[in-house]
N, CA, C and O atoms as a DFTB+ gen file, in Angstrom:
680 C
 N C O
     1  1      50.898     -21.142      10.135
     2  2      50.245     -20.236      11.065
     3  2      49.983     -18.886      10.407
     4  3      48.894     -18.329      10.547
     5  1      50.984     -18.351       9.682
     6  2      50.837     -17.066       8.993
     7  2      49.760     -17.161       7.916
     8  3      48.982     -16.229       7.709
     9  1      49.731     -18.303       7.236
    10  2      48.744     -18.517       6.187
    11  2      47.322     -18.529       6.785
    12  3      46.387     -17.979       6.204
    13  1      47.184     -19.172       7.963
    14  2      45.893     -19.244       8.639
    15  2      45.434     -17.862       9.103
    16  3      44.249     -17.541       9.008
    17  1      46.370     -17.034       9.608
    18  2      46.045     -15.675      10.050
    19  2      45.619     -14.808       8.867
    20  3      44.656     -14.047       8.963
    21  1      46.343     -14.927       7.748
    22  2      46.011     -14.159       6.543
    23  2      44.629     -14.553       6.022
    24  3      43.843     -13.699       5.613
    25  1      44.345     -15.847       6.042
    26  2      43.050     -16.347       5.590
    27  2      41.938     -15.816       6.494
    28  3      40.886     -15.407       6.001
    29  1      42.155     -15.818       7.797
    30  2      41.169     -15.306       8.746
    31  2      40.912     -13.816       8.532
    32  3      39.764     -13.372       8.571
    33  1      41.978     -13.044       8.307
    34  2      41.832     -11.608       8.051
    35  2      41.056     -11.359       6.764
    36  3      40.236     -10.443       6.696
    37  1      41.312     -12.169       5.748
    38  2      40.601     -12.026       4.474
    39  2      39.103     -12.263       4.674
    40  3      38.277     -11.508       4.162
    41  1      38.762     -13.307       5.414
    42  2      37.348     -13.611       5.663
    43  2      36.691     -12.492       6.464
    44  3      35.578     -12.077       6.143
    45  1      37.362     -12.002       7.498
    46  2      36.803     -10.908       8.302
    47  2      36.602      -9.649       7.482
    48  3      35.588      -8.968       7.632
    49  1      37.558      -9.329       6.614
    50  2      37.413      -8.120       5.798
    51  2      36.280      -8.271       4.787
    52  3      35.567      -7.306       4.511
    53  1      36.106      -9.466       4.234
    54  2      34.987      -9.694       3.313
    55  2      33.649      -9.579       4.043
    56  3      32.700      -8.997       3.518
    57  1      33.576     -10.126       5.239
    58  2      32.348      -9.985       6.025
    59  2      32.061      -8.532       6.354
    60  3      30.904      -8.113       6.311
    61  1      33.074      -7.759       6.678
    62  2      32.904      -6.344       6.985
    63  2      32.391      -5.583       5.768
    64  3      31.454      -4.791       5.878
    65  1      33.004      -5.821       4.602
    66  2      32.592      -5.135       3.373
    67  2      31.168      -5.519       3.000
    68  3      30.374      -4.653       2.631
    69  1      30.830      -6.809       3.090
    70  2      29.463      -7.209       2.737
    71  2      28.461      -6.637       3.726
    72  3      27.342      -6.304       3.335
    73  1      28.829      -6.514       4.996
    74  2      27.947      -5.891       5.980
    75  2      27.715      -4.437       5.677
    76  3      26.594      -3.948       5.821
    77  1      28.759      -3.722       5.257
    78  2      28.607      -2.309       4.896
    79  2      27.708      -2.162       3.684
    80  3      26.856      -1.274       3.650
    81  1      27.889      -3.032       2.675
    82  2      27.038      -2.961       1.488
    83  2      25.599      -3.274       1.828
    84  3      24.692      -2.649       1.278
    85  1      25.360      -4.226       2.722
    86  2      23.991      -4.556       3.112
    87  2      23.339      -3.366       3.800
    88  3      22.159      -3.094       3.578
    89  1      24.090      -2.656       4.628
    90  2      23.533      -1.482       5.308
    91  2      23.185      -0.393       4.309
    92  3      22.205       0.327       4.499
    93  1      23.979      -0.260       3.239
    94  2      23.695       0.764       2.236
    95  2      22.447       0.416       1.428
    96  3      21.800       1.318       0.896
    97  1      22.093      -0.853       1.322
    98  2      20.956      -1.269       0.524
    99  2      19.649      -1.285       1.304
   100  3      18.610      -1.634       0.744
   101  1      19.673      -0.923       2.564
   102  2      18.462      -0.884       3.376
   103  2      17.850       0.512       3.309
   104  3      18.572       1.509       3.303
   105  1      16.502       0.585       3.258
   106  2      15.879       1.909       3.321
   107  2      16.219       2.588       4.644
   108  3      16.284       1.938       5.687
   109  1      16.432       3.878       4.590
   110  2      16.706       4.593       5.840
   111  2      15.490       5.409       6.228
   112  3      14.526       5.516       5.470
   113  1      15.549       5.977       7.409
   114  2      14.417       6.750       7.910
   115  2      13.571       5.896       8.830
   116  3      13.536       4.672       8.707
   117  1      12.896       6.550       9.746
   118  2      12.036       5.840      10.689
   119  2      10.576       6.100      10.362
   120  3      10.159       7.242      10.170
   121  1       9.801       5.011      10.301
   122  2       8.367       5.137      10.073
   123  2       7.699       5.649      11.342
   124  3       7.958       5.160      12.441
   125  1       6.842       6.636      11.168
   126  2       6.047       7.162      12.269
   127  2       4.601       6.754      11.983
   128  3       4.014       7.195      10.995
   129  1       4.039       5.927      12.831
   130  2       2.657       5.490      12.659
   131  2       1.730       6.571      13.193
   132  3       1.920       7.094      14.291
   133  1       0.724       6.892      12.391
   134  2      -0.207       7.969      12.741
   135  2      -1.612       7.385      12.897
   136  3      -2.011       6.500      12.140
   137  1      -2.353       7.884      13.878
   138  2      -3.719       7.392      14.051
   139  2      -4.775       8.498      14.088
   140  3      -5.971       8.204      14.105
   141  1      -4.355       9.751      14.101
   142  2      -5.314      10.863      14.159
   143  2      -5.346      11.694      12.881
   144  3      -6.145      12.624      12.774
   145  1      -4.502      11.380      11.926
   146  2      -4.384      12.192      10.716
   147  2      -5.443      11.774       9.700
   148  3      -5.156      11.051       8.747
   149  1      -6.671      12.241       9.920
   150  2      -7.796      11.875       9.060
   151  2      -8.625      13.115       8.750
   152  3      -8.668      14.062       9.535
   153  1      -9.280      13.093       7.598
   154  2     -10.221      14.149       7.254
   155  2     -11.113      13.673       6.115
   156  3     -10.785      12.730       5.395
   157  1     -12.235      14.341       5.972
   158  2     -13.085      14.097       4.816
   159  2     -12.573      14.967       3.677
   160  3     -12.259      16.141       3.871
   161  1     -12.490      14.381       2.489
   162  2     -12.100      15.144       1.302
   163  2     -13.257      15.121       0.309
   164  3     -14.053      14.182       0.281
   165  1     -13.336      16.176      -0.506
   166  2     -14.480      16.351      -1.398
   167  2     -14.002      16.649      -2.811
   168  3     -13.064      17.418      -3.024
   169  1     -14.678      16.015      -3.775
   170  2     -14.476      16.327      -5.188
   171  2     -15.876      16.511      -5.776
   172  3     -16.530      15.538      -6.151
   173  1     -16.326      17.754      -5.853
   174  2     -17.691      18.113      -6.240
   175  2     -18.698      17.344      -5.382
   176  3     -18.777      17.604      -4.182
   177  1     -19.477      16.401      -5.951
   178  2     -20.477      15.666      -5.170
   179  2     -19.914      14.431      -4.476
   180  3     -20.575      13.857      -3.610
   181  1     -18.717      14.020      -4.838
   182  2     -18.118      12.811      -4.266
   183  2     -17.357      13.142      -2.986
   184  3     -16.660      14.153      -2.904
   185  1     -17.505      12.276      -1.996
   186  2     -16.818      12.463      -0.716
   187  2     -16.063      11.186      -0.358
   188  3     -16.461      10.081      -0.727
   189  1     -14.966      11.368       0.368
   190  2     -14.172      10.221       0.799
   191  2     -13.488      10.551       2.112
   192  3     -13.286      11.718       2.448
   193  1     -13.132       9.499       2.857
   194  2     -12.332       9.693       4.055
   195  2     -10.881       9.396       3.703
   196  3     -10.556       8.337       3.166
   197  1     -10.018      10.354       4.017
   198  2      -8.589      10.183       3.787
   199  2      -7.918      10.013       5.141
   200  3      -8.155      10.794       6.063
   201  1      -7.084       8.996       5.255
   202  2      -6.324       8.763       6.477
   203  2      -4.850       8.640       6.124
   204  3      -4.475       7.842       5.265
   205  1      -4.016       9.432       6.788
   206  2      -2.571       9.299       6.635
   207  2      -2.142       8.317       7.714
   208  3      -2.292       8.591       8.904
   209  1      -1.605       7.168       7.298
   210  2      -1.310       6.097       8.252
   211  2       0.153       6.066       8.694
   212  3       0.456       5.633       9.805
   213  1       1.063       6.525       7.823
   214  2       2.492       6.540       8.170
   215  2       3.191       7.721       7.525
   216  3       2.829       8.174       6.439
   217  1       4.198       8.200       8.227
   218  2       5.077       9.250       7.715
   219  2       6.504       8.777       7.938
   220  3       6.857       8.347       9.036
   221  1       7.330       8.858       6.890
   222  2       8.742       8.514       7.030
   223  2       9.566       9.696       6.558
   224  3       9.585      10.017       5.369
   225  1      10.249      10.343       7.496
   226  2      11.163      11.436       7.165
   227  2      12.517      10.843       6.806
   228  3      12.856       9.755       7.271
   229  1      13.293      11.539       5.988
   230  2      14.607      11.079       5.540
   231  2      14.518       9.685       4.946
   232  3      15.366       8.832       5.208
   233  1      13.477       9.457       4.137
   234  2      13.268       8.169       3.484
   235  2      14.247       8.016       2.327
   236  3      14.524       8.974       1.606
   237  1      14.760       6.823       2.158
   238  2      15.582       6.508       0.989
   239  2      15.373       5.036       0.679
   240  3      15.636       4.188       1.531
   241  1      14.903       4.710      -0.528
   242  2      14.564       3.322      -0.843
   243  2      15.806       2.456      -1.038
   244  3      16.906       2.958      -1.269
   245  1      15.605       1.152      -0.939
   246  2      16.694       0.205      -1.171
   247  2      17.078       0.174      -2.657
   248  3      18.238      -0.071      -2.990
   249  1      16.117       0.418      -3.541
   250  2      16.386       0.398      -4.976
   251  2      17.155       1.650      -5.403
   252  3      17.188       2.655      -4.693
   253  1      17.763       1.560      -6.567
   254  2      18.599       2.652      -7.074
   255  2      17.786       3.908      -7.373
   256  3      16.683       3.841      -7.916
   257  1      18.353       5.043      -7.009
   258  2      17.744       6.354      -7.247
   259  2      18.784       7.219      -7.947
   260  3      19.983       7.031      -7.742
   261  1      18.339       8.163      -8.768
   262  2      19.262       9.007      -9.518
   263  2      20.230       9.776      -8.636
   264  3      21.401       9.931      -8.981
   265  1      19.741      10.262      -7.493
   266  2      20.625      11.020      -6.596
   267  2      20.057      11.006      -5.188
   268  3      18.860      10.804      -4.981
   269  1      20.943      11.226      -4.229
   270  2      20.550      11.334      -2.829
   271  2      20.363      12.817      -2.525
   272  3      21.312      13.587      -2.673
   273  1      19.171      13.242      -2.106
   274  2      18.931      14.669      -1.872
   275  2      19.677      15.225      -0.663
   276  3      19.749      16.442      -0.490
   277  1      20.236      14.347       0.181
   278  2      20.921      14.799       1.384
   279  2      22.072      15.739       1.102
   280  3      22.333      16.647       1.891
   281  1      22.768      15.543      -0.007
   282  2      23.877      16.416      -0.375
   283  2      23.428      17.816      -0.754
   284  3      24.223      18.756      -0.738
   285  1      22.154      17.954      -1.093
   286  2      21.599      19.258      -1.472
   287  2      20.830      19.908      -0.320
   288  3      20.123      20.894      -0.528
   289  1      20.963      19.366       0.882
   290  2      20.237      19.915       2.020
   291  2      18.764      19.570       2.003
   292  3      17.946      20.302       2.559
   293  1      18.414      18.448       1.363
   294  2      17.017      18.034       1.262
   295  2      16.860      16.605       1.740
   296  3      17.841      15.927       2.046
   297  1      15.617      16.154       1.800
   298  2      15.301      14.788       2.191
   299  2      14.073      14.318       1.421
   300  3      13.230      15.120       1.021
   301  1      13.987      13.002       1.221
   302  2      12.764      12.412       0.704
   303  2      11.844      12.142       1.886
   304  3      12.294      11.757       2.965
   305  1      10.544      12.350       1.669
   306  2       9.530      12.060       2.668
   307  2       8.524      11.106       2.033
   308  3       8.036      11.342       0.928
   309  1       8.221      10.022       2.752
   310  2       7.230       9.041       2.295
   311  2       5.975       9.214       3.141
   312  3       6.044       9.232       4.370
   313  1       4.808       9.342       2.464
   314  2       3.525       9.486       3.146
   315  2       2.631       8.337       2.678
   316  3       2.310       8.227       1.495
   317  1       2.238       7.490       3.618
   318  2       1.362       6.360       3.308
   319  2      -0.066       6.745       3.667
   320  3      -0.331       7.193       4.783
   321  1      -0.996       6.569       2.712
   322  2      -2.381       6.992       2.945
   323  2      -3.368       5.910       2.517
   324  3      -3.036       4.980       1.783
   325  1      -4.588       6.073       3.005
   326  2      -5.715       5.290       2.498
   327  2      -6.850       6.272       2.220
   328  3      -7.020       7.266       2.927
   329  1      -7.616       5.974       1.183
   330  2      -8.765       6.804       0.812
   331  2      -9.949       5.864       0.594
   332  3      -9.869       4.916      -0.187
   333  1     -11.055       6.144       1.302
   334  2     -12.260       5.321       1.193
   335  2     -13.419       6.187       0.726
   336  3     -13.733       7.204       1.346
   337  1     -14.050       5.786      -0.360
   338  2     -15.189       6.520      -0.888
   339  2     -16.374       6.344       0.062
   340  3     -16.792       5.219       0.337
   341  1     -16.907       7.441       0.555
   342  2     -18.045       7.410       1.482
   343  2     -19.329       7.920       0.839
   344  3     -20.335       8.091       1.528
   345  1     -19.314       8.164      -0.460
   346  2     -20.500       8.698      -1.140
   347  2     -21.092       7.654      -2.084
   348  3     -20.511       6.590      -2.298
   349  1     -22.251       7.975      -2.640
   350  2     -22.933       7.058      -3.558
   351  2     -22.425       7.177      -4.986
   352  3     -22.760       6.346      -5.830
   353  1     -21.628       8.190      -5.268
   354  2     -21.069       8.372      -6.613
   355  2     -19.577       8.022      -6.587
   356  3     -18.959       7.992      -5.523
   357  1     -19.011       7.759      -7.763
   358  2     -17.593       7.423      -7.821
   359  2     -16.729       8.606      -7.384
   360  3     -17.033       9.762      -7.679
   361  1     -15.667       8.293      -6.687
   362  2     -14.715       9.323      -6.250
   363  2     -13.472       9.217      -7.127
   364  3     -12.811       8.179      -7.133
   365  1     -13.140      10.286      -7.877
   366  2     -11.966      10.247      -8.759
   367  2     -10.676      10.477      -7.954
   368  3     -10.343      11.610      -7.608
   369  1      -9.972       9.402      -7.668
   370  2      -8.730       9.479      -6.902
   371  2      -7.570       9.691      -7.865
   372  3      -7.306       8.856      -8.730
   373  1      -6.882      10.818      -7.707
   374  2      -5.737      11.132      -8.567
   375  2      -4.560      11.502      -7.668
   376  3      -4.646      12.456      -6.896
   377  1      -3.466      10.757      -7.765
   378  2      -2.333      10.993      -6.869
   379  2      -1.735      12.388      -7.034
   380  3      -1.073      12.871      -6.116
   381  1      -1.942      13.046      -8.158
   382  2      -1.402      14.397      -8.340
   383  2      -2.181      15.450      -7.558
   384  3      -1.752      16.602      -7.480
   385  1      -3.320      15.071      -6.978
   386  2      -4.102      16.011      -6.161
   387  2      -3.532      16.167      -4.757
   388  3      -3.988      17.023      -3.999
   389  1      -2.536      15.347      -4.395
   390  2      -1.959      15.389      -3.053
   391  2      -0.617      16.112      -3.067
   392  3       0.194      15.932      -3.975
   393  1      -0.403      16.926      -2.052
   394  2       0.838      17.699      -1.932
   395  2       1.221      17.803      -0.463
   396  3       0.444      17.453       0.426
   397  1       2.420      18.288      -0.230
   398  2       2.839      18.663       1.117
   399  2       2.901      20.178       1.175
   400  3       3.161      20.842       0.171
   401  1       2.662      20.713       2.352
   402  2       2.888      22.135       2.587
   403  2       4.032      22.189       3.596
   404  3       3.935      21.631       4.688
   405  1       5.117      22.868       3.218
   406  2       6.294      22.908       4.091
   407  2       6.148      23.968       5.180
   408  3       5.125      24.649       5.263
   409  1       7.171      24.100       6.006
   410  2       7.147      25.037       7.121
   411  2       7.025      26.488       6.708
   412  3       6.672      27.331       7.532
   413  1       7.309      26.805       5.447
   414  2       7.169      28.166       4.926
   415  2       5.791      28.398       4.314
   416  3       5.489      29.496       3.846
   417  1       4.953      27.352       4.319
   418  2       3.621      27.467       3.738
   419  2       3.587      27.240       2.240
   420  3       2.561      27.478       1.604
   421  1       4.691      26.785       1.664
   422  2       4.763      26.544       0.216
   423  2       4.367      25.103      -0.095
   424  3       4.758      24.172       0.609
   425  1       3.582      24.937      -1.166
   426  2       3.172      23.594      -1.580
   427  2       4.309      22.902      -2.326
   428  3       5.018      23.504      -3.132
   429  1       4.452      21.619      -2.025
   430  2       5.484      20.785      -2.649
   431  2       4.774      19.633      -3.345
   432  3       4.035      18.884      -2.706
   433  1       4.990      19.483      -4.649
   434  2       4.389      18.382      -5.389
   435  2       5.269      17.141      -5.272
   436  3       6.423      17.211      -4.849
   437  1       4.703      16.027      -5.652
   438  2       5.420      14.759      -5.535
   439  2       6.674      14.764      -6.407
   440  3       6.673      15.312      -7.510
   441  1       7.749      14.143      -5.897
   442  2       8.997      14.077      -6.645
   443  2       8.915      13.024      -7.735
   444  3       8.273      11.990      -7.548
   445  1       9.547      13.268      -8.855
   446  2       9.593      12.288      -9.934
   447  2      10.753      11.306      -9.751
   448  3      10.845      10.321     -10.483
   449  1      11.641      11.563      -8.780
   450  2      12.813      10.705      -8.576
   451  2      12.459       9.356      -7.956
   452  3      13.182       8.378      -8.145
   453  1      11.351       9.298      -7.219
   454  2      10.877       8.036      -6.657
   455  2       9.582       7.693      -7.369
   456  3       8.598       8.428      -7.283
   457  1       9.592       6.572      -8.072
   458  2       8.439       6.187      -8.874
   459  2       8.369       4.667      -8.945
   460  3       9.042       3.979      -8.178
   461  1       7.570       4.145      -9.849
   462  2       7.364       2.697      -9.927
   463  2       8.642       1.920     -10.234
   464  3       8.670       0.704     -10.048
   465  1       9.686       2.577     -10.693
   466  2      10.936       1.862     -10.976
   467  2      11.757       1.590      -9.721
   468  3      12.623       0.715      -9.736
   469  1      11.504       2.327      -8.622
   470  2      12.303       2.107      -7.417
   471  2      11.481       2.023      -6.124
   472  3      12.060       1.864      -5.049
   473  1      10.174       2.124      -6.200
   474  2       9.298       1.869      -5.054
   475  2       8.109       1.051      -5.558
   476  3       7.666       1.220      -6.694
   477  1       7.603       0.174      -4.712
   478  2       6.539      -0.726      -5.167
   479  2       5.177      -0.458      -4.525
   480  3       4.272      -1.285      -4.630
   481  1       5.025       0.683      -3.867
   482  2       3.766       0.939      -3.173
   483  2       3.164       2.307      -3.508
   484  3       2.415       2.869      -2.709
   485  1       3.487       2.832      -4.673
   486  2       2.998       4.146      -5.073
   487  2       1.481       4.134      -5.205
   488  3       0.917       3.200      -5.777
   489  1       0.812       5.166      -4.680
   490  2      -0.636       5.296      -4.787
   491  2      -1.019       5.440      -6.260
   492  3      -0.484       6.292      -6.970
   493  1      -1.930       4.614      -6.699
   494  2      -2.375       4.649      -8.087
   495  2      -3.642       5.485      -8.227
   496  3      -4.488       5.492      -7.333
   497  1      -3.768       6.177      -9.331
   498  2      -4.993       6.927      -9.634
   499  2      -6.053       5.950     -10.108
   500  3      -5.764       5.029     -10.872
   501  1      -7.296       6.156      -9.646
   502  2      -8.393       5.281     -10.061
   503  2      -9.719       5.884      -9.640
   504  3      -9.755       6.814      -8.834
   505  1     -10.796       5.364     -10.176
   506  2     -12.147       5.747      -9.781
   507  2     -12.582       4.805      -8.653
   508  3     -12.661       3.592      -8.848
   509  1     -12.863       5.371      -7.472
   510  2     -13.301       4.549      -6.346
   511  2     -14.821       4.459      -6.321
   512  3     -15.508       5.481      -6.331
   513  1     -15.339       3.251      -6.290
   514  2     -16.783       3.035      -6.162
   515  2     -17.178       3.208      -4.688
   516  3     -16.311       3.307      -3.820
   517  1     -18.473       3.243      -4.413
   518  2     -18.979       3.402      -3.047
   519  2     -18.347       2.358      -2.126
   520  3     -18.344       1.165      -2.433
   521  1     -17.813       2.821      -0.992
   522  2     -17.150       1.995       0.026
   523  2     -15.839       1.353      -0.428
   524  3     -15.255       0.569       0.321
   525  1     -15.372       1.659      -1.611
   526  2     -14.086       1.106      -2.062
   527  2     -12.939       1.894      -1.433
   528  3     -13.020       3.107      -1.238
   529  1     -11.869       1.163      -1.122
   530  2     -10.715       1.761      -0.451
   531  2      -9.462       1.553      -1.298
   532  3      -9.253       0.488      -1.879
   533  1      -8.639       2.591      -1.353
   534  2      -7.345       2.510      -2.037
   535  2      -6.260       2.882      -1.037
   536  3      -6.452       3.767      -0.204
   537  1      -5.125       2.207      -1.122
   538  2      -3.995       2.481      -0.236
   539  2      -2.725       2.587      -1.065
   540  3      -2.594       1.953      -2.111
   541  1      -1.804       3.388      -0.587
   542  2      -0.523       3.528      -1.270
   543  2       0.293       4.629      -0.629
   544  3      -0.105       5.222       0.373
   545  1       1.445       4.890      -1.229
   546  2       2.350       5.902      -0.688
   547  2       2.650       6.960      -1.743
   548  3       2.595       6.707      -2.946
   549  1       2.966       8.148      -1.251
   550  2       3.379       9.275      -2.084
   551  2       4.738       9.738      -1.587
   552  3       5.042       9.613      -0.401
   553  1       5.555      10.272      -2.485
   554  2       6.938      10.620      -2.163
   555  2       7.223      12.067      -2.530
   556  3       6.893      12.524      -3.625
   557  1       7.843      12.780      -1.593
   558  2       8.111      14.199      -1.764
   559  2       9.573      14.481      -1.426
   560  3      10.224      13.705      -0.727
   561  1      10.073      15.598      -1.930
   562  2      11.419      16.067      -1.604
   563  2      11.290      17.442      -0.957
   564  3      10.806      18.391      -1.574
   565  1      11.731      17.532       0.292
   566  2      11.608      18.780       1.060
   567  2      12.942      19.106       1.712
   568  3      13.881      18.313       1.649
   569  1      13.024      20.261       2.331
   570  2      14.235      20.668       3.024
   571  2      14.580      19.723       4.164
   572  3      13.694      19.148       4.797
   573  1      15.860      19.571       4.418
   574  2      16.342      18.661       5.458
   575  2      15.833      19.050       6.845
   576  3      15.729      18.195       7.724
   577  1      15.514      20.333       7.050
   578  2      15.075      20.796       8.364
   579  2      13.570      20.604       8.609
   580  3      13.092      20.902       9.703
   581  1      12.825      20.120       7.625
   582  2      11.389      19.896       7.807
   583  2      11.161      18.719       8.758
   584  3      11.894      17.731       8.731
   585  1      10.131      18.846       9.599
   586  2       9.828      17.839      10.608
   587  2       8.364      17.421      10.510
   588  3       7.597      17.967       9.717
   589  1       8.001      16.458      11.321
   590  2       6.615      16.018      11.403
   591  2       5.699      17.191      11.753
   592  3       4.582      17.283      11.243
   593  1       6.167      18.077      12.612
   594  2       5.354      19.201      13.047
   595  2       5.290      20.337      12.023
   596  3       4.312      21.083      12.001
   597  1       6.306      20.480      11.183
   598  2       6.317      21.608      10.245
   599  2       5.593      21.311       8.927
   600  3       5.276      22.232       8.174
   601  1       5.335      20.050       8.651
   602  2       4.705      19.669       7.384
   603  2       3.207      19.452       7.540
   604  3       2.735      19.013       8.588
   605  1       2.470      19.766       6.484
   606  2       1.039      19.462       6.388
   607  2       0.814      18.646       5.123
   608  3       1.490      18.862       4.117
   609  1      -0.125      17.716       5.165
   610  2      -0.505      16.948       3.983
   611  2      -1.734      17.617       3.395
   612  3      -2.669      17.947       4.124
   613  1      -1.743      17.819       2.086
   614  2      -2.790      18.614       1.436
   615  2      -3.434      17.818       0.304
   616  3      -2.750      17.198      -0.511
   617  1      -4.770      17.850       0.274
   618  2      -5.533      17.360      -0.870
   619  2      -6.199      18.562      -1.508
   620  3      -6.936      19.294      -0.848
   621  1      -5.941      18.767      -2.789
   622  2      -6.579      19.875      -3.521
   623  2      -7.940      19.406      -3.993
   624  3      -8.059      18.745      -5.024
   625  1      -8.959      19.751      -3.234
   626  2     -10.306      19.305      -3.542
   627  2     -11.100      20.339      -4.309
   628  3     -10.660      21.468      -4.524
   629  1     -12.278      19.915      -4.713
   630  2     -13.165      20.796      -5.462
   631  2     -14.545      20.724      -4.831
   632  3     -15.372      19.893      -5.205
   633  1     -14.777      21.596      -3.880
   634  2     -16.128      21.739      -3.360
   635  2     -16.628      23.101      -3.822
   636  3     -16.064      23.674      -4.754
   637  1     -17.643      23.618      -3.210
   638  2     -18.190      24.899      -3.652
   639  2     -17.187      26.044      -3.499
   640  3     -17.326      27.080      -4.151
   641  1     -16.180      25.863      -2.643
   642  2     -15.189      26.909      -2.410
   643  2     -13.829      26.612      -3.047
   644  3     -12.912      27.427      -2.941
   645  1     -13.686      25.466      -3.704
   646  2     -12.406      25.051      -4.291
   647  2     -11.269      25.142      -3.276
   648  3     -10.214      25.713      -3.552
   649  1     -11.504      24.572      -2.104
   650  2     -10.531      24.713      -1.032
   651  2      -9.622      23.484      -0.919
   652  3      -9.914      22.410      -1.446
   653  1      -8.524      23.687      -0.219
   654  2      -7.616      22.586       0.093
   655  2      -8.051      21.937       1.395
   656  3      -8.532      22.608       2.308
   657  1      -7.877      20.639       1.468
   658  2      -8.140      19.889       2.695
   659  2      -6.785      19.517       3.281
   660  3      -6.008      18.798       2.652
   661  1      -6.501      20.007       4.490
   662  2      -5.182      19.823       5.100
   663  2      -5.264      18.887       6.304
   664  3      -6.256      18.871       7.033
   665  1      -4.208      18.115       6.493
   666  2      -4.113      17.187       7.620
   667  2      -2.755      17.347       8.275
   668  3      -1.723      17.375       7.605
   669  1      -2.772      17.452       9.605
   670  2      -1.516      17.474      10.373
   671  2      -1.050      16.036      10.559
   672  3      -1.867      15.118      10.636
   673  1       0.241      15.844      10.630
   674  2       0.818      14.530      10.853
   675  2       0.829      14.227      12.341
   676  3       1.841      14.430      13.013
   677  1      -0.315      13.732      12.868
   678  2      -0.406      13.415      14.298
   679  2      -1.056      12.071      14.522
   680  3      -1.214      11.644      15.666
């Protein structure tokens, strides 16, 4: 009887430990689906429609990362976008042209901690032909207190005014 109880406790403890490890290997954060976060973006004569389709605050991938920003009062943010060329000329899509603007109005560039080694949906740079669409995600590191309402998504475009194209996460 004692042997059976000990065996049962061993199995339960192994199940508990494996359950905890499985929870640690799952991405965290909640995806927020967006349907109004769209704008036209311009690169000289080329034009495209950019749509932000999802925002995930406090994102953390299942794959290994060098460090968790939570201990530093920060969070990873995942932004999923699509870009469709709406002009007759090629649109030069470069993932480094996209940034976040935080609640203080400061631009935040993409983090190097999340890349092709630990995420499989990173937006790739490419030349988009007429009506061609590209989809992917970009990853940023911002303060833990940043929210859907405090962040803006920014494309650094080149039109006659060299202006930024900003989109609210709505």
